[in-house]
C-alpha positions as CSV (number, residue, x, y, z in Angstrom):
1,M,93.5,89.4,32.7
2,S,90.4,89.8,30.8
3,I,87.5,92.3,31.7
4,R,84.9,89.1,31.9
5,V,87.1,86.9,34.0
6,K,87.7,90.2,36.4
7,I,84.1,90.8,36.7
8,T,83.3,87.2,37.4
9,L,85.7,86.8,40.1
10,L,84.6,90.3,41.9
11,F,81.0,88.9,41.5
12,V,82.1,85.6,43.2
13,L,84.0,87.1,46.2
14,A,80.7,90.0,46.6
15,T,78.8,87.0,47.3
16,L,81.2,84.7,49.3
17,I,82.4,86.9,51.5
18,P,79.4,87.7,53.2
19,F,78.4,84.0,52.9
20,L,81.7,83.1,54.8
21,I,81.4,85.5,57.6
22,I,77.7,85.0,58.4
23,G,78.4,81.2,57.7
24,T,81.1,81.9,60.8
25,L,79.5,83.6,63.1
26,L,76.2,80.7,62.8
27,F,78.9,77.8,63.3
28,A,80.2,79.9,66.4
29,D,77.1,80.6,68.0
30,V,75.8,77.2,67.9
31,R,79.0,75.5,68.9
32,M,78.9,77.4,71.9
33,S,75.2,76.5,72.6
34,L,76.0,73.2,71.9
35,E,78.8,73.1,74.2
36,K,76.8,74.6,77.1
37,S,74.1,72.2,76.5
38,I,76.6,69.3,76.8
39,I,78.2,70.8,79.8
40,Q,75.1,71.1,81.5
41,K,73.9,67.4,80.9
42,L,77.4,66.1,82.0
43,D,77.6,68.1,85.2
44,T,73.6,66.8,86.1
45,L,74.5,62.8,85.0
46,A,77.4,63.3,87.6
47,T,75.4,64.7,90.2
48,I,72.6,62.5,89.6
49,Q,75.1,58.8,89.8
50,K,77.2,60.5,92.7
51,N,73.6,61.1,94.6
52,R,72.7,57.0,93.7
53,V,76.1,56.3,95.2
54,L,75.4,57.9,98.0
55,D,72.4,56.1,98.6
56,I,74.2,52.8,97.9
57,I,76.7,54.1,101.3
58,D,73.9,55.7,103.0
59,D,71.8,51.9,103.1
60,D,74.9,49.9,103.5
61,T,76.1,52.5,106.4
62,L,72.5,51.7,108.0
63,V,73.0,48.1,108.0
64,L,76.3,48.4,110.0
65,N,74.4,50.8,112.1
66,L,71.0,48.3,112.8
67,F,73.9,45.5,113.8
68,G,74.8,47.8,116.3
69,T,71.2,48.2,117.7
70,K,71.0,44.5,118.6
71,S,71.5,44.2,122.2
72,Y,71.4,40.5,122.3
73,L,73.9,39.9,120.2
74,R,76.4,42.2,121.2
75,S,75.3,40.7,124.8
76,D,76.5,37.2,123.6
77,I,79.7,38.5,121.7
78,A,80.8,40.3,125.5
79,T,79.7,36.8,127.2
80,F,81.3,34.9,125.0
81,N,84.5,36.7,125.1
82,K,84.6,36.1,128.7
83,T,83.0,32.7,128.7
84,K,83.6,30.9,125.3
85,G,80.9,29.0,125.9
86,K,79.7,27.1,122.4
87,A,76.0,27.8,123.4
88,V,76.7,31.3,122.9
89,Q,78.7,30.9,120.1
90,V,75.9,28.9,118.7
91,R,72.9,31.8,119.3
92,I,75.9,34.2,117.7
93,N,76.1,32.2,114.6
94,E,72.0,31.7,114.4
95,N,71.8,35.7,114.6
96,L,74.3,35.9,111.4
97,T,73.1,33.4,109.3
98,E,69.3,34.8,110.1
99,A,70.8,38.3,108.8
100,L,72.6,36.5,105.3
101,R,69.0,35.3,104.6
102,A,67.6,38.5,105.3
103,N,69.7,40.1,102.4
104,S,70.5,38.7,99.5
105,H,73.8,40.7,99.1
106,F,75.4,39.9,101.6
107,K,77.7,36.6,101.0
108,E,79.1,36.0,104.6
109,I,79.1,37.8,107.7
110,Y,81.7,37.1,110.3
111,I,82.4,39.0,114.1
112,A,86.3,39.2,114.9
113,D,87.4,39.3,118.7
114,L,89.4,42.7,119.4
115,S,92.5,40.8,118.7
116,G,90.9,39.8,115.5
117,K,90.4,36.2,115.7
118,I,87.0,34.9,114.5
119,I,84.4,33.7,117.1
120,G,81.2,34.4,115.1
121,S,80.4,33.3,111.7
122,T,78.0,32.2,108.8
123,D,81.0,30.1,107.2
124,P,81.6,27.4,110.0
125,K,85.2,26.8,108.4
126,A,86.3,30.6,109.2
127,L,85.6,30.1,113.6
128,G,89.0,30.3,115.2
129,T,90.8,31.7,112.1
130,S,92.8,35.3,112.4
131,Y,91.8,38.6,110.8
132,I,94.2,40.6,112.1
133,D,95.7,41.3,108.5
134,N,92.3,41.4,106.7
135,K,91.2,45.4,105.5
136,G,88.2,44.8,106.4
137,F,89.0,44.3,110.2
138,I,91.4,46.9,110.2
139,K,89.5,49.8,109.2
140,G,86.3,48.2,110.9
141,K,88.0,48.1,114.3
142,D,87.6,51.9,114.9
143,A,84.8,52.9,112.7
144,N,82.4,52.0,110.1
145,E,83.5,51.1,106.8
146,V,82.0,50.3,103.6
147,G,84.5,51.5,100.5
148,I,86.5,48.4,100.8
149,F,87.1,46.5,97.1
150,F,88.2,43.4,96.9
151,K,88.4,40.3,94.4
152,S,87.1,36.8,95.2
153,P,89.2,33.7,93.8
154,N,86.2,33.5,91.2
155,G,87.0,37.0,90.0
156,E,84.0,38.6,91.0
157,V,84.3,42.4,93.0
158,S,83.2,42.1,96.4
159,H,83.5,45.1,99.5
160,Y,83.3,44.9,102.9
161,L,81.0,46.3,105.5
162,A,83.2,46.5,108.5
163,G,82.2,48.8,111.9
164,P,83.0,48.3,115.6
165,L,80.2,46.8,118.1
166,T,80.0,47.7,121.7
167,F,78.1,46.6,124.6
168,D,78.3,48.7,128.0
169,G,80.0,51.3,126.4
170,K,83.4,49.1,125.5
171,K,84.4,47.7,122.3
172,V,83.6,43.6,121.9
173,G,84.3,42.8,118.9
174,V,84.6,44.1,114.8
175,L,81.6,43.3,112.6
176,I,82.9,42.2,108.8
177,I,80.6,41.6,106.1
178,V,81.4,40.6,102.3
179,S,79.0,41.7,100.2
180,D,78.6,41.8,96.4
181,T,78.3,44.7,94.2
182,K,76.0,43.6,92.0
183,K,74.1,46.9,92.9
184,L,76.4,49.3,92.6
185,F,78.0,47.5,89.2
186,A,74.4,47.9,88.2
187,L,74.2,51.9,88.8
188,F,77.2,52.2,86.1
189,R,76.1,49.7,83.7
190,D,73.2,51.2,82.9
191,Y,73.5,53.3,79.7
192,A,69.8,53.7,78.9
193,G,69.2,56.7,76.7
194,L,72.8,58.3,77.0
195,G,74.1,57.7,73.7
196,K,76.6,55.6,72.0
197,S,79.6,57.2,73.7
198,V,78.5,58.6,77.1
199,D,80.3,56.5,80.1
200,W,81.1,56.4,83.5
201,G,83.0,55.1,86.0
202,L,84.1,54.2,89.4
203,T,87.5,54.7,90.8
204,A,89.2,54.4,94.7
205,R,91.5,56.2,95.8
206,L,94.4,53.6,97.8
207,E,96.4,54.1,100.6
208,D,99.5,55.0,98.7
209,G,97.4,57.7,97.1
210,N,96.8,55.9,93.8
211,G,93.9,55.3,92.3
212,V,92.0,52.2,91.2
213,V,89.2,51.4,88.5
214,V,86.7,49.8,90.5
215,V,84.1,49.6,87.8
216,P,85.5,50.2,84.4
217,S,84.5,51.6,81.2
218,R,82.0,49.9,79.0
219,F,84.9,50.7,76.4
220,D,87.4,49.0,78.7
221,T,88.5,45.4,77.7
222,R,91.7,45.1,80.0
223,P,91.8,41.9,81.1
224,T,92.9,43.4,84.5
225,S,89.8,45.8,84.8
226,P,88.0,45.7,87.0
227,L,90.4,46.0,90.6
228,G,94.0,45.5,88.4
229,V,94.5,49.2,86.8
230,V,96.3,51.1,88.8
231,L,96.3,54.8,88.3
232,N,99.3,57.1,89.0
233,K,98.5,59.6,91.1
234,K,101.0,61.9,89.8
235,D,99.1,61.6,86.5
236,A,97.1,65.0,87.5
237,K,95.4,65.3,84.2
238,L,94.1,62.5,84.1
239,P,90.2,62.8,85.1
240,S,90.0,59.5,87.5
241,I,93.3,61.1,89.5
242,Q,91.1,64.5,89.8
243,A,88.3,63.3,90.8
244,L,89.9,61.2,93.9
245,T,92.1,64.5,94.7
246,G,88.6,65.9,95.3
247,I,88.5,67.8,92.0
248,E,84.8,68.4,90.6
249,R,84.8,70.0,87.6
250,I,84.2,69.8,83.9
251,T,87.1,69.6,81.4
252,K,86.5,70.1,77.7
253,D,90.1,68.5,76.5
254,S,90.8,64.9,78.4
255,V,92.2,62.3,76.6
256,D,90.8,58.9,77.8
257,F,92.5,55.8,77.6
258,R,91.2,55.0,74.4
259,G,93.4,57.7,73.2
260,K,90.2,59.7,72.1
261,K,89.0,63.4,72.9
262,V,86.7,63.6,75.7
263,I,84.6,65.9,77.5
264,T,84.6,64.7,81.4
265,A,82.5,66.0,84.7
266,T,84.4,64.5,87.7
267,R,82.8,64.0,91.4
268,F,84.3,62.4,94.5
269,I,82.8,61.0,97.4
270,P,85.0,61.7,100.7
271,E,83.4,59.2,103.0
272,T,84.7,56.5,100.8
273,S,87.4,58.3,98.9
274,W,85.9,57.0,95.8
275,G,86.0,59.1,92.4
276,I,83.2,59.1,89.5
277,V,84.1,60.2,86.0
278,V,81.6,60.5,83.5
279,K,82.3,61.7,79.8
280,I,81.5,61.5,76.1
281,D,83.9,61.5,72.9
282,Q,83.9,65.0,71.6
283,D,83.2,63.7,67.9
284,E,79.6,62.4,69.4
285,A,79.2,65.9,71.6
286,F,79.8,67.9,68.4
287,L,78.4,65.5,65.7
288,P,75.6,68.5,64.8
289,I,78.4,70.7,64.4
290,A,80.2,68.7,62.1
291,S,77.1,67.9,60.0
292,L,76.3,71.6,60.0
293,R,79.8,72.6,58.9
294,N,79.4,70.3,56.1
295,Q,75.7,71.8,55.3
296,L,78.3,75.2,55.3
297,L,80.4,73.9,52.7
298,F,78.4,72.3,50.7
299,Y,76.0,75.7,50.4
300,A,79.4,77.7,50.2
301,A,80.2,75.4,47.2
302,L,76.8,75.8,45.7
303,S,77.3,79.2,46.5
304,I,80.3,79.5,44.2
305,L,78.8,77.4,41.2
306,L,75.8,80.1,41.4
307,A,78.2,83.1,41.8
308,L,79.9,81.9,38.6
309,F,76.9,81.2,36.2
310,L,75.7,84.2,37.2
311,G,79.0,85.9,36.8
312,F,79.5,84.5,33.5
313,V,75.7,85.6,32.4
314,L,76.2,89.0,33.8
315,T,79.5,89.3,32.3
316,D,78.1,87.9,28.7
317,I,75.7,90.8,28.9
318,I,77.7,93.5,29.7
319,T,81.1,92.7,27.5
320,K,78.4,91.7,24.6
321,S,78.1,95.6,23.9
322,G,81.5,96.4,24.5
323,L,82.9,93.6,21.9
324,R,80.8,94.9,19.3
325,L,82.1,98.3,20.0
326,V,85.9,97.4,20.0
327,A,85.0,95.4,16.4
328,A,83.0,98.7,15.3
329,A,86.0,101.0,16.4
330,K,88.3,98.4,14.8
331,R,86.5,99.0,11.6
332,V,86.3,102.6,11.9
333,S,90.2,103.2,12.1
334,E,90.6,101.1,8.9
335,G,88.3,103.4,7.1
336,D,85.1,102.4,7.0
337,F,82.5,104.9,8.4
338,S,79.4,102.7,7.3
339,V,79.4,101.1,10.7
340,K,76.9,101.0,12.9
341,V,76.2,99.7,16.6
342,P,72.8,98.4,17.6
343,V,71.3,100.4,20.5
344,E,69.4,97.9,22.5
345,S,68.7,99.8,26.2
346,K,68.7,102.8,27.6
347,D,71.4,102.2,30.4
348,E,75.0,103.2,30.4
349,I,75.5,100.4,27.7
350,G,73.0,102.1,25.6
351,Q,73.8,105.6,25.4
352,I,77.5,104.6,24.7
353,A,76.7,102.8,21.7
354,D,74.6,106.1,21.0
355,V,77.4,108.4,21.4
356,F,79.5,105.6,19.5
357,N,77.2,105.9,16.3
358,K,76.9,109.8,16.2
359,M,80.5,109.9,16.7
360,V,81.3,107.7,13.8
361,A,78.3,109.8,11.9
362,S,80.3,113.0,12.7
363,L,83.8,111.2,11.5
364,A,82.1,110.3,8.5
365,R,80.2,114.4,7.7
366,Q,83.6,115.1,8.6
367,K,85.4,113.0,6.1
368,E,82.8,113.6,3.3
369,E,83.4,117.6,3.5
370,E,87.3,117.1,3.5
371,K,86.6,115.2,0.3
372,L,84.6,117.6,-1.4
373,L,86.9,120.4,-0.1
374,R,89.9,118.4,-2.4
375,E,87.7,117.9,-5.2
376,S,86.8,121.9,-5.0
377,K,90.8,122.6,-4.7
378,D,91.6,120.3,-8.0
379,M,88.8,121.9,-10.0
380,F,90.1,125.5,-9.3
381,V,93.8,124.3,-9.9
382,S,92.7,122.6,-13.3
């Protein structure tokens, strides 16, 4: 390997190594800061979304409580349970119809007696039917319940608001309200300002411990969603299952149903056994890092090219004088003592050239003296 190549390589390494060290430290620092910012954003979004859902739950619970304060309605229910009077039942239905008109989110309102038989309804066809196996009746018989979802025949997702009605300290019936989920779905369909891949979804825990998707991801195009995708409770790595088991945390290396790496934040709502997952694709989250990495690689390549150029220029300056010395030394070895290397600088290279010239001049004098000595001997002998 020639000295020119060696010097050039050393110059490139001397330029590149500090750049790589600084670039690596800068990359790690920026990634750490960005990751912290993303985690804070997801954590904030998850908390905000949980609070918004809790507000809806509070509103639904308030509706049930308001029905519980209607003494005239509860009195009519108690009276009807004893007399089965048609006039009383008409008043009950009129009260329910008035309440239905006052709330645009309600689809139907039913009142069942404690045996599950419908004794009041905004739907006349439901009167006299048995709701003993209805989930709203089963859950609402003992306590207020607002977290039961079901799919209507037309495919719309609705949910029950159900709770017991009492009069004079005794249970007289069960209120069952069928409500739409437009307000709830609207919360999870609002992606304004969230970026291309930030997403959130709502799941509910089933009685067997598994989960079901209530509000699917915006990227979830599975025809069975919502309420058709069951999540296995044994899949503990699934963010939705973690949320449904009460785990509220940030996970940096999750994989969603698309197989994409995501960062997730989970929240749990114990009042209804619902889970919230907020996530962002790692590709989008770390896009600034990818851009920084590409810039660093570009500048590294540019630095190498610049180092090579400067290395060649520098080695040309250094080796040019050296090559002259080599050529001059070769001529001296062949007996040419008239050679002289030009001294172009006062640095070490110039000093070497000056010393070389003095050495050649000294050799030339020595050769001349030897020649004169031989000639003198020849004259003396002859």
